[in-house]
C-alpha positions in Angstrom: -9.2 -124.7 27.0 -12.5 -124.7 25.3 -13.7 -121.9 27.5 -10.6 -119.9 26.8 -10.9 -120.4 23.2 -14.5 -119.4 23.3 -13.7 -116.2 25.2 -11.0 -115.4 22.6 -13.4 -115.9 19.8 -15.9 -113.5 21.4 -13.2 -110.9 21.9 -12.2 -111.2 18.3 -15.7 -110.8 17.1 -16.2 -107.7 19.2 -12.9 -106.2 17.9 -13.9 -107.0 14.4 -17.3 -105.5 14.9 -15.7 -102.4 16.5 -13.2 -102.1 13.7 -15.9 -102.6 11.2 -18.0 -99.8 12.8 -15.0 -97.5 12.9 -14.2 -98.3 9.3 -17.8 -97.7 8.3 -17.8 -94.4 10.1 -14.4 -93.4 8.7 -15.5 -94.3 5.2 -18.8 -92.6 5.8 -17.1 -89.3 6.7 -14.8 -89.8 3.8 -17.8 -90.2 1.5 -19.4 -87.1 3.2 -16.3 -85.0 2.6 -16.2 -86.0 -1.0 -19.2 -83.7 -1.4 -18.5 -81.2 1.5 -15.5 -79.2 2.6 -13.7 -80.4 5.6 -13.4 -78.6 8.9 -11.0 -75.6 9.3 -11.3 -75.1 5.5 -11.8 -71.6 4.0 -12.6 -70.9 0.4 -11.7 -67.4 -0.7 -11.7 -66.5 3.1 -15.3 -67.9 3.4 -15.7 -70.6 6.2 -16.5 -73.7 4.1 -16.9 -76.5 6.7 -19.8 -78.8 5.8 -20.6 -76.7 2.7 -20.9 -78.1 -0.8 -19.5 -76.5 -3.9 -23.0 -75.3 -4.7 -23.2 -73.8 -1.2 -20.0 -71.9 -1.6 -21.0 -70.8 -5.1 -24.2 -69.4 -3.7 -22.4 -67.8 -0.8 -19.9 -66.1 -3.2 -22.6 -65.2 -5.7 -24.7 -63.6 -2.9 -21.5 -61.8 -1.7 -20.9 -60.5 -5.3 -24.3 -58.9 -5.1 -23.4 -57.2 -1.9 -20.0 -56.2 -3.1 -18.8 -52.6 -3.2 -15.5 -50.9 -3.8 -14.6 -47.9 -1.6 -12.3 -45.4 -3.5 -10.2 -43.0 -1.4 -8.8 -40.0 -3.3 -6.7 -37.0 -2.5 -8.4 -34.3 -0.5 -10.4 -36.7 1.6 -12.7 -37.5 -1.3 -14.5 -40.9 -1.0 -16.5 -42.7 -3.7 -18.1 -46.1 -3.9 -18.8 -48.4 -6.8 -21.3 -51.2 -6.2 -21.7 -54.4 -8.2 -25.1 -53.1 -9.4 -23.4 -50.0 -10.8 -21.3 -52.0 -13.2 -23.4 -55.3 -13.4 -20.7 -57.2 -11.7 -20.9 -61.0 -11.8 -18.7 -64.0 -11.2 -17.7 -66.6 -13.9 -18.0 -69.9 -12.0 -16.7 -72.4 -14.6 -16.7 -75.3 -12.0 -14.0 -73.6 -9.9 -15.6 -74.5 -6.6 -16.0 -78.1 -7.7 -12.4 -78.1 -8.5 -11.6 -76.6 -5.1 -13.6 -79.3 -3.4 -11.9 -82.0 -5.3 -8.6 -80.6 -4.3 -9.0 -81.8 -0.8 -8.4 -85.5 0.2 -11.6 -86.7 1.8 -9.9 -89.8 3.3 -7.6 -87.6 5.3 -10.5 -85.8 6.8 -9.3 -86.3 10.4 -6.1 -84.3 9.6 -8.1 -81.3 8.9 -9.0 -81.0 12.5 -5.4 -80.1 13.3 -4.7 -77.6 10.6 -6.2 -74.6 8.8 -6.8 -75.0 5.1 -7.3 -72.1 2.8 -8.4 -72.6 -0.7 -8.4 -69.9 -3.3 -10.3 -70.1 -6.6 -9.6 -68.1 -9.7 -12.5 -65.8 -9.2 -13.1 -64.3 -12.6 -15.4 -61.3 -12.3 -17.4 -60.1 -15.2 -18.5 -56.5 -15.8 -18.8 -54.0 -18.6 -15.6 -52.0 -19.1 -17.7 -49.2 -20.8 -20.1 -49.1 -18.0 -17.2 -48.9 -15.5 -15.6 -46.0 -17.3 -18.9 -44.1 -17.5 -19.4 -44.7 -13.8 -15.9 -43.5 -13.0 -16.6 -40.2 -14.9 -19.4 -39.5 -12.4 -17.3 -40.0 -9.3 -16.7 -37.1 -7.0 -13.0 -37.6 -7.8 -13.7 -36.0 -11.3 -16.3 -33.4 -10.2 -15.2 -30.0 -11.5 -15.4 -28.4 -8.1 -13.0 -31.0 -6.8 -10.5 -30.8 -9.6 -7.5 -28.4 -9.1 -4.8 -28.3 -11.7 -1.3 -28.5 -10.2 0.6 -25.2 -9.8 4.3 -24.7 -10.4 6.4 -23.2 -7.6 6.8 -19.5 -8.3 7.9 -16.1 -7.0 4.9 -13.9 -6.3 4.7 -10.4 -7.8 4.5 -8.9 -4.3 7.5 -9.2 -1.9 7.4 -10.2 1.7 8.9 -8.7 4.8 12.3 -10.1 3.9 12.1 -9.6 0.2 10.9 -12.0 -2.5 10.3 -15.7 -1.6 9.4 -18.9 -3.4 5.8 -20.2 -3.1 6.0 -24.0 -3.1 4.4 -26.0 -5.8 0.8 -27.1 -5.3 0.1 -30.7 -6.2 -3.5 -29.9 -6.9 -6.2 -32.5 -7.4 -6.1 -33.3 -11.1 -6.5 -37.1 -11.6 -5.3 -38.8 -14.8 -8.4 -40.8 -16.0 -6.6 -43.6 -17.7 -4.5 -44.4 -14.6 -7.5 -44.1 -12.3 -9.5 -46.5 -14.4 -6.5 -48.9 -14.3 -6.2 -48.6 -10.6 -9.9 -49.3 -10.0 -10.0 -52.1 -12.5 -7.2 -53.9 -10.8 -9.1 -53.7 -7.4 -12.3 -54.9 -8.9 -10.7 -57.8 -10.6 -9.7 -59.3 -7.3 -12.7 -57.9 -5.5 -10.7 -55.7 -3.2 -13.0 -53.9 -0.6 -11.0 -50.6 -0.8 -8.5 -48.9 -3.1 -6.5 -45.6 -2.8 -5.9 -43.4 -5.7 -2.2 -42.6 -5.0 0.0 -39.8 -6.2 1.1 -41.5 -9.4 -2.5 -41.2 -10.7 -2.5 -37.4 -10.5 -1.0 -34.7 -12.8 2.1 -33.1 -11.1 3.7 -29.6 -11.3 6.7 -29.1 -13.6 8.6 -26.6 -11.5 9.4 -27.4 -7.8 10.6 -25.1 -5.0 14.1 -26.6 -5.2 14.4 -25.5 -8.9 17.9 -24.1 -9.2 16.9 -21.4 -11.7 14.0 -20.3 -9.5 16.3 -20.0 -6.5 18.9 -18.0 -8.5 16.2 -15.6 -9.7 14.9 -15.1 -6.2 18.4 -14.4 -4.8 19.1 -12.0 -7.6 15.9 -10.1 -6.9 16.7 -9.9 -3.2 20.0 -8.3 -3.9 17.8 -5.1 -4.3 14.4 -6.0 -3.1 14.9 -6.6 0.6 14.5 -2.8 1.3 11.4 -1.4 2.8 11.5 2.4 2.7 8.5 4.5 3.9 7.9 8.1 2.9 5.3 10.0 4.9 3.6 13.0 3.3 1.1 14.3 5.9 -1.7 11.7 6.1 -0.4 9.8 3.1 2.3 7.1 3.1 4.3 5.9 0.2 6.0 2.6 0.7 8.9 1.5 -1.4 9.2 -2.3 -0.9 10.3 -5.2 -3.0 7.2 -5.0 -5.2 8.0 -1.4 -6.2 11.7 -2.0 -6.5 11.1 -4.9 -8.8 9.5 -2.4 -11.2 12.8 -0.5 -11.3 14.8 -3.6 -12.2 15.9 -4.8 -15.6 15.4 -8.6 -15.6 17.1 -11.0 -18.1 16.5 -14.6 -17.1 17.8 -14.9 -13.6 20.0 -11.8 -13.9 18.6 -8.7 -12.2 20.0 -5.1 -12.2 18.7 -1.9 -10.8 18.0 0.8 -13.4 18.8 4.3 -12.1 16.6 5.9 -14.7 13.6 4.2 -13.3 14.4 5.3 -9.8 14.9 8.8 -11.0 11.5 8.8 -12.7 9.9 7.5 -9.4 11.5 10.4 -7.5 10.4 12.9 -10.2 6.8 11.6 -10.0 6.9 11.8 -6.2 8.1 15.4 -6.4 5.5 16.3 -9.0 2.8 14.9 -6.6 4.0 16.4 -3.3 6.1 19.5 -4.1 4.3 22.7 -3.5 7.1 25.1 -4.5 5.9 28.0 -6.7 2.2 27.2 -6.3 -0.4 29.9 -5.7 -1.8 30.0 -2.2 -5.1 31.5 -1.0 -5.2 32.8 2.5 -7.9 34.5 4.6 -6.6 38.0 5.1 -7.0 40.3 8.1 -10.2 41.6 6.5 -11.7 38.1 6.4 -11.5 38.0 2.6 -9.7 35.5 0.5 -6.4 36.8 -1.0 -4.5 34.7 -3.6 -0.7 35.0 -3.3 1.3 34.3 -6.5 5.0 33.8 -6.9 7.6 33.3 -4.2 9.7 30.3 -3.3 7.8 28.9 -0.3 6.9 25.3 -0.2 8.2 21.8 -0.5 10.9 21.6 -3.1 12.6 18.3 -3.5 16.2 17.9 -4.4 15.5 15.3 -7.0 19.1 14.5 -8.0 20.3 14.0 -4.4 17.2 12.1 -3.4 17.6 9.8 -6.4 21.2 9.0 -5.5 20.4 8.4 -1.8 17.4 6.3 -2.5 19.5 4.0 -4.8 22.0 3.6 -2.0 19.3 2.8 0.5 17.8 0.2 -1.8 21.2 -1.4 -2.5 21.8 -1.6 1.3 18.5 -3.2 1.9 17.4 -0.6 4.4 14.2 -0.9 6.3 13.5 2.7 7.4 11.3 5.7 7.4 12.8 8.3 5.0 12.3 12.0 4.5 13.3 13.3 1.0 16.2 15.7 0.6 14.7 19.2 0.1 15.9 22.5 -1.2 12.9 24.1 0.6 10.3 22.9 3.1 6.9 24.0 4.3 5.1 23.6 7.6 2.8 20.8 6.5 1.8 18.7 3.5 -1.5 19.3 1.6 -3.4 22.4 0.5 -2.7 24.4 3.6 1.0 23.7 3.6 1.9 26.8 5.7 0.0 25.7 8.7 -1.5 28.2 11.2 1.5 30.3 12.1 2.7 32.8 9.5 3.2 36.5 8.7 0.8 38.4 6.5 2.3 41.5 4.8 -0.2 43.8 3.1 1.9 46.3 1.0 -1.2 48.3 0.1 -2.1 48.9 3.7 1.6 49.1 4.8 0.6 46.9 7.7 1.5 43.4 8.7 0.0 40.7 11.1 1.8 37.9 12.8 -0.4 34.8 13.4 0.3 32.1 15.9 -1.9 29.0 15.8 -4.4 30.9 13.7 -4.6 33.9 16.0 -3.1 37.4 15.2 -0.8 38.1 18.1 1.1 41.1 16.7 0.4 43.7 14.1 2.4 46.8 13.0 2.8 49.5 10.4 5.9 49.3 8.3 7.6 50.9 5.3 8.4 48.7 2.3 10.6 49.1 -0.8 10.5 52.4 -2.6 8.2 52.4 -5.6 9.5 55.6 -7.3 13.1 54.2 -7.2 12.1 50.8 -8.6 12.9 49.0 -5.4 9.5 47.5 -4.6 9.3 44.7 -2.2 8.7 41.5 -4.1 5.3 39.9 -3.5 4.8 36.1 -3.1 5.0 33.3 -0.6 8.3 32.9 1.3 9.7 31.4 4.5 11.8 33.1 7.2 15.3 32.0 6.3 16.8 32.6 9.7 16.9 35.1 12.6 19.9 37.2 13.6 20.5 39.8 16.3 22.7 42.9 15.7 23.3 42.5 12.0 24.8 45.0 9.5 22.9 45.2 6.3 25.3 46.2 3.5 24.2 47.3 0.0 25.8 48.9 -3.0 25.9 52.4 -1.4 24.8 51.9 2.1 25.4 50.0 5.4 22.7 49.9 8.1 23.0 48.4 11.6 19.9 46.7 12.8 19.1 44.9 16.1 16.5 42.4 14.7 17.1 40.8 11.3 14.6 38.3 9.8 15.2 37.7 6.1 12.7 35.8 4.0 13.7 36.4 0.4 17.4 36.5 -0.2 18.5 39.9 1.2 14.9 41.1 1.7 13.5 40.7 5.2 11.9 42.3 8.2 14.0 44.4 10.5 13.9 47.4 12.8 14.5 50.9 11.3 15.4 53.2 14.1 16.2 56.0 11.7 12.5 56.3 10.8 10.0 58.2 12.9 6.9 57.4 10.8 5.6 54.1 9.3 2.7 53.1 7.2 0.6 55.3 4.9 2.2 56.2 1.6 5.8 56.7 2.6 7.0 53.7 0.7 6.1 55.3 -2.6 8.6 58.1 -2.5 10.6 57.3 0.7 10.7 53.5 0.9 13.5 51.1 1.6 15.7 49.1 -0.7 13.0 46.3 -0.5 13.1 45.3 3.2 10.2 45.7 5.6 11.2 48.5 7.9 9.6 48.2 11.4 9.5 50.3 14.5 12.2 48.9 16.8 9.7 47.9 19.5 7.6 45.9 17.0 10.6 44.3 15.4 11.6 43.1 18.9 8.2 41.6 19.5 8.1 39.9 16.1 11.6 38.5 16.5 10.6 36.7 19.7 7.4 35.2 18.1 8.3 34.1 14.5 10.4 31.0 13.8 12.7 29.9 11.1 10.8 28.3 8.2 7.5 30.0 9.0 5.6 31.4 6.0 5.6 35.0 5.0 2.9 36.1 2.6 3.5 39.4 0.8 0.9 40.9 -1.5 -0.6 44.2 -2.8 1.1 47.6 -3.0 1.8 49.9 -5.9 4.4 49.1 -8.4 4.4 52.1 -10.9 6.2 55.4 -10.0 3.9 58.3 -9.2 4.1 62.1 -9.6 5.2 63.8 -6.5 3.3 66.9 -5.1 4.6 69.5 -2.7 2.2 70.5 0.0 2.2 73.0 2.9 1.1 71.6 6.2 0.1 73.8 9.2 0.6 72.5 12.7 -2.7 73.0 14.4 -1.1 73.6 17.8 1.8 75.9 16.9 0.5 77.3 13.6 3.9 76.4 12.1 3.8 75.8 8.3 6.1 73.1 6.8 6.4 71.8 3.3 6.2 68.1 2.5 6.2 66.0 -0.6 3.5 63.5 -1.3 2.6 61.1 -4.1 -0.3 62.4 -6.2 -2.4 59.3 -5.2 -2.1 60.2 -1.5 -3.1 63.8 -2.2 -6.2 62.7 -4.1 -7.1 60.3 -1.3 -6.8 63.1 1.3 -8.9 65.4 -0.9 -11.5 62.7 -1.4 -11.6 62.0 2.3 -12.0 65.8 3.1 -14.8 66.2 0.6 -16.6 63.2 2.1 -16.2 64.6 5.6 -17.5 68.0 4.4 -20.6 66.6 2.8 -21.5 64.7 6.0 -21.3 67.8 8.3 -24.6 69.3 9.6 -25.8 72.2 7.5 -25.8 74.7 10.3 -22.1 74.3 10.8 -21.3 75.8 7.4 -20.1 79.4 8.0 -19.5 80.3 4.4 -21.6 80.1 1.2 -21.0 76.9 -0.7 -19.7 78.9 -3.6 -16.9 80.4 -1.5 -15.9 77.1 -0.1 -15.8 75.7 -3.6 -13.8 78.7 -4.8 -11.3 78.3 -1.9 -11.0 74.6 -2.6 -10.4 75.2 -6.2 -7.8 77.9 -5.4 -6.0 75.4 -3.1 -6.0 72.8 -5.8 -4.5 75.2 -8.3 -1.8 76.1 -5.8 -1.0 72.4 -5.3 -0.8 71.8 -9.0 1.4 74.8 -9.4 3.9 73.4 -6.9 3.8 69.7 -8.1 6.9 68.0 -9.2 7.6 64.9 -11.2 9.4 61.9 -9.8 13.1 62.5 -10.1 16.2 63.5 -8.3 14.5 65.9 -5.8 12.6 63.0 -4.3 15.7 60.9 -4.1 17.7 63.7 -2.5 15.0 64.2 0.1 15.0 60.5 1.0 18.7 60.2 1.1 19.0 63.2 3.3 16.5 61.9 5.9 16.5 58.1 5.8 19.5 55.7 5.6 19.2 53.0 2.9 18.1 49.6 4.1 
């Protein structure tokens, strides 16, 4: 029994020693954790195991020195504020000691099996004034990065389908007070990053879903969807929504088309591009410039009809190329509106030329309107109205059948005159037509095949004042037969001048009579002519009516 009792005592002693050692160790750890943080403990997210309050304080203080706040702004702009920028510091006030005391050191084994997170009331200290001054220097507030918000609007120029709404632009215009508040809140809890969200920016006042804006757009597009293109040679004039808007009367969201503004547009277009009644300068058959005045050739817009039709096209929203309504047209737009195919009629020469593509392809003598009867052919720029075969020309006291009729000025035109045997010269002065251009039948046929409706006819020159008529005897050099003819005094003088010129240019040896006799004979002839001269009157008319039909 004694041995058993002895063994029991030894075991008790060992157990007591073991328990004592364990207790000592346990208490030792407890004492240790009175001054250090337990395992699996985090203070403000900092691993604190085996650290004292001073250690954590130093860790946090060092972290404060390294602290920076990243600021993300609209437009991808990034700024950073460091602790040095604003002299950021932490007010300790024993908060880490309090955090340490908050743990139970005698329960230190339990900390092995759980995670403990302690949060202190970190009170950061910095200068508000310094912070605001720093914020003012951020890229966020740099002038080049600031854009004021723009309201939704309808642009001045229309698009392909009329007017449209340009959505509002949020811009990049930060509100300083709200930005300061946002950054301050992040600094106070030492956030590593902050985003300046939409509430910190100025905003537009009118958005694309604004009912009044939509109503205004729709009212405009009742008229402004049209795209009408006028082409004047190399120039184009586009009537689109932008132009049409100028013609509208606008009252709030109400839009109405003003016909008077459309009419003024058509008038201005006609003033710019009409060529009716303008003088034209052509290069004549002699190669010299001739200015043609008067006539009705050229572009002549029917302004009233064009205004009416343009208004309808606008109301219908047409997208089309448009040619104005014209009273009269020309071959082309611009200075040379007659092109390269036309007829040149020289009343002085009593000769005409037909040009095709700039080349004279036909020319002919003719007889124009009678001067002495006051029926001169009107000069000016005209266009061939139409062409007709086998027409009957009817006047007040005549009717003439012609094969080729090409009028260019009312009832005045070119046609064949089979009743005439002679053309050109001076015949038109005393034996002319009622105003038409009388042509040999063969030439009239050629011209009829070449000219086209609408081609220009330029008429210029010619005498306009009646002339004294002189009776002359003409001897046929072959038969010796003597006939009496009547001539205008200007033609007689031209013949005499030509004869005198020819006589002075003959070689001296060919003269068969003394100069005095020639002069005497010439003088006698002149006297005879003057003695037989007649004034313009009924005799000239009777002669014409007895030999040539009116036409």
